[in-house]
N, C-alpha and C positions, 0 to 999 in steps of 0.2 A: 441627313444627318451626313455632317462636314466636320469632320477631326483637323485641327491643327496641328501646326510641325512647326519647330523653331527651329531653323537652320543659319549660323552666325546670323541671330538677331532680327532674322525676318520670315514672316508666317507665310505659308504654303497650307493648301487644304490636301487635303490626306489623297482626295483623289488624283491630284494634279502631281502631286509627288510619287506618286505610283505609275501613271501615268510617264512621265518625266525618266522614273528610271528603267521600265520597262523598252523605252524607245533607243534610249542611250547607253544605259547598262551603268554600271560602276565607271566605266573611264573618264564620264562627262563628268561627274563628280571631284574624279582625285586628279583631271587631267592637269598637265602642267601649266604655271602661271606663265601669261604669253607678257614677252617686253612689249613695252605701250610707251605712249611719248608720256613727257613729263611736263601736264599743262599748270599754269597760276593760278590762279581765282578767277580771269578775264570777268571783273571789274567794270559794269560797265553803268552809266547814270545820266538821266533821261527826263528832261523838265517836261513834265506833263501838260504844261499849259495854265494847271489851276495854280502856281504857287509853290506846287510840290515839287520835290525829284523820288520820282521811284530809280532805289539803288540795287542791284542784282548781283548776285558773284555766282561761281561755283562750289560745289558738295562735288567731292575729288571722288572714287572711288576707293582710293589706296586711305581713304581719312577712316580715324577710326569710330568707328558707330554713336561714342560720346560728345564729339565734336559739336562744338557750338562756336558762336562767332558774335565778337563787339568791331563795330560799325565807326567808322569815326569820320569826321568832316574837319579841314583846316580850310580857314579865310584868307586868300590872299599872303598863303605861307605862311601863316602865322601858326600857335598852338593847337593841335589835333584837339578838337572835341571827341567825347563818344557821344552817341545820338541813340541807342538804347539803353533801359533802366539795368537788366537781365541779359546774359548771354543769350543770343540766340542759337534757340535751339530746333527749329523749326524750317520753315520755307526756308529757301536763301535771298531775301529780298528783306525792305523796308523803303518804307515812306518818310525821308526828309519833308515834315510839315513845314519849318520855317527858315527854308535858306534865305539868306541873298543874293539875289540872284543879279544884281549889279554889281558882283564882285567873282572872281574868279574864287572857285571850290572846289577841293580835291579830295577825292573820296576814298578810302583806304578800308582793308579789311582785315583783323586780325583772329587769328582761331584760337580758342581756349581751352583746352584739355586739362582738363581733372585740377581744372581749378588754376591752371598757369597760365596764361596769356600768353603767346606766341608771336612772333615777328610780325610786321605788318605786309599788307600785298603791294603790289607796284601802285600807284594811285591810279586815278579815274581825274581828268583834269575836266571840269566843265565850266569853260570859258563864261568871263562876263556877259551878260546878257545872252544867253544860249537862248535860241527859239524854242517854243513848245512844240517840239518835234519828235516821232518816236525815231527817230532813227540818227546815225553818225554819218558824214561826211566824206571822203574819201577823193581828194582830188588825184587827178589821172594827169599821165603825159600819152594820150592816146595819137596816134599817128594820122596825119590825116588821110581823111579817106577809109579810116579804119572804124569799127568801135568797140567798146569792152563785150565781150561774152562769155562764154561757161568762164567760170572761173573755180579752182583748188583752196584751201587751206594748210599751213603747215607752219611748223614754228622752224623758222629758217636761222635763224641764230641761235637758238639754245635758251632763249631766255623764259621760254614757259609760255608764250603768247603766240599768238598764230598772227602769220603773216599773207600774202594775198599774191596767188601766181592767177592769172588773166591772158587768157586766150586772147586776143584784138586781131579781130579778123576784118579783111577787106570785102573786094568779090570771091563769093565762094560757089562753087557747083558741085551740085551731085554728082556720084560716078556714073550714071546715066544722061549726064550731059555734057554737051560738047562746050570746047572754051576754054579758054585760059584763065588762071584766078589771082588773088596778090598772093603774096608772100605771106604765110602763116609768122603768125610773131608772139614770143609770149615777156610781158611783162612781170615783173613783181614788185610789191609795196607794202609799205609794215601800214598798221591801219593809220596810222598820220597822214598818212597820204606819202610820205618819204619814197623815191625812186630807188630801188637798189639795182638792176638790170636787164637788160632785156637780150633778148634772143631771139635771132631773126633764122627762121628755121631753110628761109631762103625758095630758090625759085624748082628744084627739084622733089620738092612734098607739095601737093596738092591741097588747096586752101577748100575746106570743106568737112561735114561731119562727121564722115567715115572714116577719113585719112589720119585727124590732127588730135589722136589721144595722148594726155600726157598724166603722169601719176606723181602724185606731192605727197613722202611717205620719209620718216625716215628710216632705213632700208636698211642700215648697218650699225644702229643702237646706240650712235654717238651722240644726241640729244639733239641733231639739227638735219632738217629733212633735205632729202636731195631732191632732185626732178628729174625725169624719166623720160623718153622718150624715140619717136622713131625718127632721124634724120639723113641727108643725102649728102651727097657735092654742094656746099656753097653754104652749109648752115655756119653762121656764125655766131657764136656762144659770147656768155656774160662782159669777156675780159678783148671780144673783137677777134679772138682766133678763128681759122676757117676749116673749118670740115671737107676732108679732100679736096677734091677739084674746083677751086673757085670760078673757075673761067667755066666749067661745063653746066651742058644746057640739054635736057634728057626729056622735053616735052613734046610730043609730036605734035603735029599737025592740026589736030581735033583736040588740044591742050589738056591731053590724059599724057602721063608719065608712067611706061612700060618698062622701061629700060636703064639702066645705070644703077652703081653701086646701092645696099640699103646699106642703114647702120641701126644701131642701138647704141644711143646715150645717156651716160651719167652724168648730171648736172650737178654743179656744187650749189646747192642753194640758196646762199647767202649771197656770192658773189656770180654763179652764172657762169662758173668757165666748166671748163671740160672735165672731169676725174675720168670718165673710163669711154671706150668705144670698140662699138666689135660688129662685127655685118650682122645684121637682123638674121633672123632665124623664122619662119623660112625665107627661103629667097622666092624670088616671081617663078623662079626655074632652075632645075637644080646644078644643071651645067652652065648654063651662058648668060651674062648679064644681059644680055640685048637679044633677047627671045622670038621667035615671028608671032602674029597673031594664032596660025596653026599648034605651034607650039605653046602658046599659054592656055590657047580652049583644050588640046589634048590634056593638060595637068586641072584646069580651074573650070571648063565648061563652056567660058568665050575668049576671044580674043580682045575684048576691047578693056577691057579692064573694071567691068562691071561685078565679076565674082573677084578675082583675087587682089585686089584693090577695097576692100572691107577690112576693117582693121578695128580691134579691140582692147581693151588693157586693164588689168587690174592690178592689187597687191591684196596678197594670202598668206595666211600662214600657216605652210604645210609640210612644216615642221610641229606645230602645233605653240612654238615657243617665240620662235624670231620672224619679222615677213619676208616674203622673196614677191618679186616682179616677174607679174605674169602677162607677157604680150601675146598678143593672137591674131591670123589673117584666116580669113572667109569662113562663110557662115553656111548660103547656100547651096555651095555643092561639095567641096573639100575644106575642112577647116583644121587649121597647125594651131595648135597653144602651145609655146614655149617658157619654162620657169629658170626664173635667173635669181641665184644670190648675188648681194654685193655685201659681201664681209671682209674688214682689214684691207681694203684698199683693190678689193680684187671681185672683179666682175665671172662669174663662172655659170656655168651651163647644170641646171639640177635635173632637168627632164624635157624630154618632148613628146606633144601626144597630137598625132598624125592620124585624120580619120580613112587616108587611103594607105596605112601603111600594114595591113592585114586585111584580112578577111572579118575577123572581129569586131575591128574598128570600122567595116566600112556602116555598119547602124548607125556611126554616130555622122554621120555625111545630110547635109542638110538641114541640121536640128538648130542649128544657130541660130539667136536674134540680131535685132541692134542694137544689143545691148545685152551685158551678162549680170551675174550676180555673185558673192563668195559668202561660202557660207559653212559653219560644222555641221552638212545635213544628217552624218551620221553618229555625231558624240562621241567621236575616238579624240577628240581635240584639238584637232589638226582640221583646216579648214576645203572643203572643195570649190571647185568651179562651178557653178550654177551654169549650161552654155547652153540657155533657151530652153529646149524639149530634151535635153540631156544636163548628164554631170559627169564632170570628171574628178574621180579620185583625188585624195593628198597625193600619192605616188605616182599618179601622172598615167592611171590606167582609166580607159573607163567603168564606170559605177552604176550607168543602165541609161537608155536611151529610151524615150515612147515612143519615139516614130512620128510626132506628132508634128512635125515641122517649123517651120521658121513662122517667127510672130514678130509683134514691134513693142510689147510691153510687156514687162518681168517684175514680182512684186515675190520679195521670198523674207519669210518671220513668220513667227507665233500666229500665225493668223482664224487658226481656230485652237484656242486651248483645250480642248477635248481630243484633240488628235493628237497622242504623244508625239513629240517632236515640233520640228519647220514643216512648213505647206510650203508651193511654189503655187501662186495664181499667175496664170497669161493668155492673151488670145492668141488665137492662129490666124495667118495670113491666108493659106488654102480654102475654099471654101469647103468646110464638114462639120464633123458633128463635135469636132473640137471646137468650136469658136471662142467661147469660155471653157476655160480647164482649170480644175484647181487638182492639185496633187501632194500626195504625202515626197514631201522632198525626200526622205531617205531612200527609198524603195519606186518612186516613182509610180505607184499605184493609183491611177485614179479613183477621188474621191467624189467628186461629181464633174456632167460636163453641163454645158448650153452650146446647143448646135446653133451655127449659124442660119439666118432668114432667106435673107434675100440679097443678093450681091449686089452689087452696083455692078450696071448696066454700061457706063461709061467714064473717062476717063484712067485716071494710074490705076485706080484703086478699082481697076473693071472684073470682075469674075473673082473676087477675093471676099475673105470672110474680115472682121473688126478691125478696123485702124488703130483705134484706142481701149483699154481697159483697164482698171484700177479697181485696187482692193483696200479698206481701210477700213478702221472703226469708226462710226459716225452714228450709228445709232445703239442706244445704251441697251434697247429692248432684246437683243440677237447677240448671243455669246461669241463674240470673234469679231471677224472683220465681213464689212460688207461690201459687193464688190459688182459693177455695173460695166457697159460696154459701149461704143458707138459704132456704127456702121454695120452692113450686112443684115439690116433690119432687125437690131437685137434692142431690145427695149429691158425697161423694169432694173428694178435690185435685188440680189439676191443673198440672202445671209451666210453665213461661213458653213453651214449644214448643203447651203444648194439650194433652199427653199426661196421660190420668188414673194420676197414679205412687201412689195409693193411697184404697181404699176409704173408709178413716179419714179424718176431720178433726178440728182444735178448735172444742171447744164454742163457745169464744167467734169471734165475729164483726166487732170492733169498728174497733179500735184498738191500734197496734203501737208500737215505743218502744222504741230503744239501751239498755241499760240496763245488761248484763252487758258483758266485758269482750270480747267475739267481734264481728265484722262482722253477723251474723244480726240478724234482729229478733225484740225479744220481743211477745208479747201482751198489751194493754192492754185491760180490759175491768169492768165494773163497779168498785169501788173495789181491783180485784188487778192485776198482774202475771205472768205465766206464761211461763215456758219451752217450747216444741214439741220435745219428743223424737222426732226423726224417724225412730228407729229402732227405737224400742216404741210408736210413735204413741199418745203421750199426752203429757199436760201436768205439769210441776215449777213449783208454784207458789215465785216467786223474794222477792213480795212482798204484804203485805193491808195496807192503809193503816186498820185499826182506828179506827174513831171517827170516820169518813169516807162522804161519801156519793158518789153520781155523780148525774149531772143529766138534765134532759131526757127524764123517763121512762125507758120500755123502751129508748130508745139506751142508756144509760146511758154516757154519754160523760163527763171530766174537765172541767175548769174551762177546765183547759189543759193541751196538750203540747207541751214540744219544750224545745229547745236554750240556756236562758235564763241559765244557771248554769255555772262549773267548765268542763273539758274538754268533747270534744265529744259527749259521751252525752247524752241529752235527759234533762230534770224533767217532773214531773207536779204539776200541780195539784187538790185538791182541797178541797172544802168540809167543815167539822167539821160532825158530827150536827148540833149546835143551833144552827148557821148566822152562830156568833159569829165564827170563824177561817178563813182558809185555810190549807193546810200543802204546805208546795212540796217535792215528797218527790226525793231528788238520789240518784244512786248511790253507796254505798264499795267499788265492786267494780273491781280492776285493772283496765287494757288494757295491751296492748303496743303498742295502734297511737296515733300521733301524728297528728291530726287538726285542721285550721282550724276553727274555728266551724262548726257547719252553717247561724247567721246571718247568716255570710257569704257562704251561698249564696245569689244573689237569686233562686231557685225557691222553696227549703225559706223565705226568708222570707218573700215572700207568701205561702206557705200558710198562714205565721202568722196573718199579719194577716186574710185570710179565713177562720180555721180557726173564730170565731165563727156563721158564716152556715147560718142554719136547720138541716137537715141536718148536723150537725159533721164535718168526718173528718180523718181523720191525715195530715198533713205528710210531701212527697216530695222529696228532693234533684235536682236536675238529672243528676247521678250515681248510678252500681251502686257499692255495697258491698258486696263478698265476700271471704273467706281468703284465696281466688284469685285476685282481681284484683287489678292496681293501685291503689294510693290515687290519688285524683282530682288533678287537678292546680288548682294557685290561682284562683276564677274572676277578669277582669279588672273590677275595680272601684278606688273612690278615695274617701276619706271624710277628712270634716275633719283629722285628724291621726293619724298612725301609729303614733306611739313617744310614751312616756311619759318624757321628757326630766328631769334633776333642773335645777332654775331656775339659770339666772342668777345670783351674788349681785348684790346694788344694788351703784353705784358707790361707793366707798371715796374719800371724798378724797384721801386720802393717799397714794394708790397713783398710778402712773404709768398711763398710757389705751391701750391700741391703739385706734382708730377703723379702721374699715372701711369705705368707702366703695363704692360698684358699684350693679350693677343685679340685676335676680333671679338671678341665678346665682349672686349672695352671700349676698343674705336674697330672698327668695323668698314674697311677699302678707305673713303675717303673722311669719311663722319658725315656724308652728305647724304643718306639713305638710296643710295645706290639698290636696287632689285628689292627695295624695300627693307634692306636690313639694317640695325643700327646695335651698336654697344653702348652700353650702360654709360659709358664717360660722357659722350654726351648731354643727355637728360641729367648728371649730375651736378655737371657746372650750375645750373640754374637753381641748386640749393644754398649755396653760396653767394656769400655779398662779397660781389665784385670790383667794389669800393673799397673792400680791405683786404683780398687775397686774388693773387691770379689761380684760374686755373688750366694748368699744360696737362692734354692727353695727347703723349707721347707712344700708347699702345705703338702695336703694330702688326697685323692679321696674317695668320701660319707661325706665329713665332712661339717657341718655348722657351722652358728659364733657360735651355742651355744658348739656344741658337740669337737670343737676345743680345747676348753678351758676346759670341760668339762673332758678331757680324757687326760689332761694334757701336750697336744702339744704346747700350750702357753708356758706353764713355761719353757718346753723346749730350745726355738728362746727365751725366756726374759732373760734363763742364758746365752747366747752368746751375744747379745745384751751391746755394750756400744756407749759412747757417740761419735755422731758423724754419727752413722751409718743410714742406711734407714728401712722403715718396709713400703712394698706393702701390702694392705689388700684388698682382695675380694671374699666376701661371696654372698649368696642367692640362688644358683641352688638347695640345700638342705632345706633349711629354709621353704619349704613350707609344710614336712612331717609333719604327727604326732607327738603330741605332746608326746603322753607316748604309746609304743605298745611293742610287745615281738619280733620285728623285728630289726627296725631299731634306734627310741624314737629321733630324731635328730631336730626335730619341734621346732621355737623357735615361741615366739608371735609375732604377727606380729605389725606392725607400729615404733614407736621410743620413747615411754611413757616409765615411771614408774614400770607402772602396773605387776604384779607379779600372776604366777599360781604354788600352791606347788604339787609334787606331787611323789608317790612312784611309784619310774621308774622300770618298766617290763622287761626291758632289763639290767638292770646292778643292779637291788634288792635294790638301794640307794634311800634316800628323796632326793630330790632335789627341789629347788626353780626357776622356768622356767623364763627366760626374755625377754623381745623383742628383736627384730632383733636389733633398734636402740640401744638398752642398750653394747649388747655384741659389737657392732662396738667403742660408746664410753668406753668400759674397753677395745679395742685394743691399743687407741689413747690415751689412759689418763698411761695406762702401758709403751708405747713406751715413751711416752714423758717424764716419770719418771726417766728413763735410759739413759735420753741425746739424744734419737734416733729421726729420723726425722718421721712421720706417712704420708700416701698418703695413703688415701683412694678411692676404687675403685667399680662402679657399675660393676654387674655382665655381665660377653657376652651373647650377645642374643643366643635364640636357632634359630636352623633352621625351622621356622614356620612363613606362610607367610601369608600376607590374601588381596587381588586385589593390588598385586605386591610391596606390601610395610612388609616388617621386625617386628614382633610384636615388642612393646617394653617393657621395663617394668618401663616407668616414671608413672606408678598409683602405683608401690606397692615397691618394692626391689630398682629399683633406685631410685624411690624417696627416699627412706627410707634412704639410704648411702649416699646420698647431704644432707639432712636434719641432722643426725648423726654424718657425719663431721664436717659441722658448727657449731651443738651444741657444739661438739668436741675440734674445732680450729685446724682441721686439714687439708693438701692438700684433694681436690680433683677431682677426673678423671672421668668423664662422659662415661666410657667406651662403655657402652651399646650404646649409641646414636649415638659413633663416629664410632664403628661395624658394628651396623647396616645402617649406611648412606653408608659408603664400599658396604657392601653385595647388596644393590641397586646398586650401581654403576655398583660392576659385573654383577647382574641378577640373579634372583632362581636360572633359571636350570644351571649354570655352578656351583654358591655356590653348592647345593645338588650337583652337580658330581663331585667336586673336593675338596672342604672344607672339607662338613662331610664324616665320614665312613657309610656306608649303615648299619649299623644294631641300629641307634639311632640319634636324632635332638639333640645331646646335645655336643657329643665329634667330634673334629675336627679331620682330617689329619694334615700333615707335614705343607702341603699349607696351609689347615684353621686358625692354631696353629701361623703360621709367620705372617699373613694378622692381625692376631688377636693381636700377638708381637707388630705390627706394627703403629700399633692402639694406643697400651699403650703407642709409644714412643710418635705417635705424643701428647698423649694428657697430655706427662710430660712435652714438649717442651711449651705447654701453659700456663704451672703454673709460674706466678710470682713470682722470691725472691726464687725459689726452687732450692738448689746446687744440688740436684742430676742431674740438665741437664748439669750442667758441666765435668760427667763423660762420658756422649756420645760420643763415638767414630764421626769422622772429617767423614762427608758425608753418615751421617746414617741417 
C-alpha cells in the first residue's frame, strides 16, 4: 500500500518521502533558496511540415501553481489573436492548426493568474514561408580553418533568454600527442545569429579537450552571465585588450606549454571584456614559472604535461545560495580544486583542496575522471564536487574517496528511486572489479559492481577497463535507470539494482535526451536521436540531423544538449557540415506532462554549465522522472523576477492619482520581484481603471512612519499631490526598531500621543525630535488634506506568525494605533491587518507558509501573497462609506 502525501502541491509516495528524509534530513526540506537566473518564456514555434505550427514555452519553477497561459498570434504586425479558447493549464505547448505560413507570424504567451491576464512574453517570429523543419538556424562567423564545437548557454544581456558561447576549434592535440595546435577561440552569439564578441585565448593555451574548459554562468547574481576560463600571455579579450605579454611564446619544440604565467580570467558576458584577472591556482610548480621536466615529475608524476595539463571546471553552490566558480587541475595523480567567488566586482578565493597537502588527502590522489559533476549529495543544501571516484565537500574538505581510481564516464542523479538520495554511476579505467560501478552518492558505499571481463590487447586502451558507460531510464519495467558499458568485454544491460535484465543493449553508449512525450529518455548519439524499444530490444530512429556533424571525434557528442527553449523537453545543438551554422533542434511531439523548465533545477542547470568539460557527459536533474512516479516538487530558488507584468501606464496629468506610501510590504525593492518578493502595491494597480486614474507606488522598503518623513520621501510625494488625489498610508513594520543606533535608527515612539524624545541621531549625525507612531500618521493625513487629497490609513499587513492556528494580529499595537490616529485626524481607515489575517486563516497555515511567503522570512510575500493582500485592500476600500476612490475600481474586481 502506498500512502500519498502532498507537499507544496505535488504528491509523492510515503516510502519515497521517508527515504528522502532519512537520507537528507530536514535540512534538505528547509534549505535556503538558491539564486538562479531569471528566465523568460523561451517561446519557440516550428513549422511541422503539415501546415501546422507547434508552439512551446517554459513553465518556470517560480510560477504560481495555478498559473495558466494564453497563446497569441499576430500576422505581419497586425493585432494579436488568441488561439486557445480557455487558458492552458496543462502542458505548455499548443498546435496552431491554421496559420498562414506565407506571412510573418509572431507568437506570444501571456500568463493568466487568478483570472487576470499578465503581460506578453517576447514574441517568437516565424518568417514567411518558413520551411517545415524541427530546428532553428544560427548563422556563425566561423574563423577559417575552425569549426564550432562545445557550446554553452547563459543570459549574457539580462533579458531572460539565452545566448550562446561557442568554442571554435582548429587543430587540437591530446596531452599525450606532440605538435602545435591552433589558438583556442570563444565566440558569443544571440540565437538569431547576432555576433557579440570574440575572445582569442592565444598561442599559450593549447587547443584540446583537456585544456580549454570555459564556464558560462551568472556568478555575481546581477542577472547577466559571465564567462570564466584559464588564460595566458597573449589572450585577447572581446574588446581587443591583451592579457600579459602579447609577444611571449611559451611553447616547447614538441608543442606543449609547460612554462609561463597562468591566469584565471572573468570576462563580461555581453562584451567579452576582462573583468578580473588573477594567477591560476594551482600553478604548474609552486616556486617557478619555468620548471624542468624533473621538477614537474616530482609534483605531478611526469615531466611532459600529460598529468599536469589536465583541467576541469564547474560552478557550484558551495554556500547553498550563491554560485561559486570551481577550477581544477590534475586527476591521474595529484588533483587540486580551487573554489572562487565573484561578488561585487571582486574575485576572491574561497578554498583550495589539494590531494597532496596532507596524508589524509592522499586518499584522493588519482581518483578524478576526464569529467566531473556537481550535486548536493549529502542533503545539506550545499553542493559537493563529484570528482570521479571521490567527492569533495562544500567546505573544501574530502567527503570520501572510494579508491576505485580514474574513469571516463560519470552520471549523478536519482538513478535508483528506492535508494535514499542520489547515486553515482561510473566506469573504471583500470582493469578490475569496478568496471561498472554504482554507489550511494552520500557515503560512497558500493550498491553494485560489474567487473571488467577482458581487457583490450592492443591500441591506446590496452589492458584497460571499459571506455564508455551510461545510466539512463529507458525501460519502464524496472524502477530507476538502466546501465550499460562498452569495452573490456562487457555486455548486456543492468537495472538500477545491478540485475542483468537483458543480454542485448543499445548500440549507442553516449548521450540521452528527453525528446518524445513520455518520461523515459531517448538515446542521443552522433547526429541522431533514437528510442530504445525495450520489448524488442532494438532502437527506432526518431530524428536524423541531416547535414549536421557531431564533435569531439569518436566521442561524437553534440555542441550542447539541454532544455534551453520551449517546454521541459531538451534541445540538441549540432553544427552544420560546412561549419557555417548551428542548428538548434527542438521537439514537435506533444506531451501530456506539465513540468517546470529543467534549467530551474539547480543540479541540471549546473550540468549544462560543465557539459563542455573534457569528455562531455549528459546532464541529469536532481530528481527521478518516470511515468509511474510523481512529478518532482519545485526547487527552492529565487530569481530576479518571477512574472512578466503589464507595465503601469505613464502618469496622465489630466487624471487623479492614487499615491501609495509605506514600506517593503507595499513596494519591495525595485518592484520587479527580485528574490521572489512582491509588495501588494504592484498587483493593486491591476484592480483600477488606469484610463481614469493614475497609480503611483512611492513606498520604499525599510522605512518607518518616521524615516519616510525625515529622509524627505514624503516631501517628494507632497510635491506631486493635487486636489482630488488619494493617498494610501501603511506603516508599522519598521517602527518597532531602535530609535537611535548606528544601523537604521528608524523606530518611533509607541502609541498615538504627543510625547517626544530628543536625540542626536547616531546614523545621520543630526539632532532630531522623535514623535509617536500616531503623530507621524496624523502628519500624513493633515498634509494630504492640506493639498486637497483624500487620505486613507491602513493597518500594517500581518506577518506569517501563527499561534494555535490563528494569525498573530496587531490589534494591541500598530493596528490599534493606526485606527486611533486615523480617527483623530479624520481620515478613512481600513483594518488591513484584520482582513488579511482572516483570509490567511481561511486558507490555512500550511498553504499560506508554502505559497504566500518567501522561504527567507515571515514578512515578505510572493506574488500570490501580494495579490491576496491587494485583494484585501480592495475589500477594505469597498467597505468605506462615502469614499470616492471606490468609483475607480474596475467592474468585476
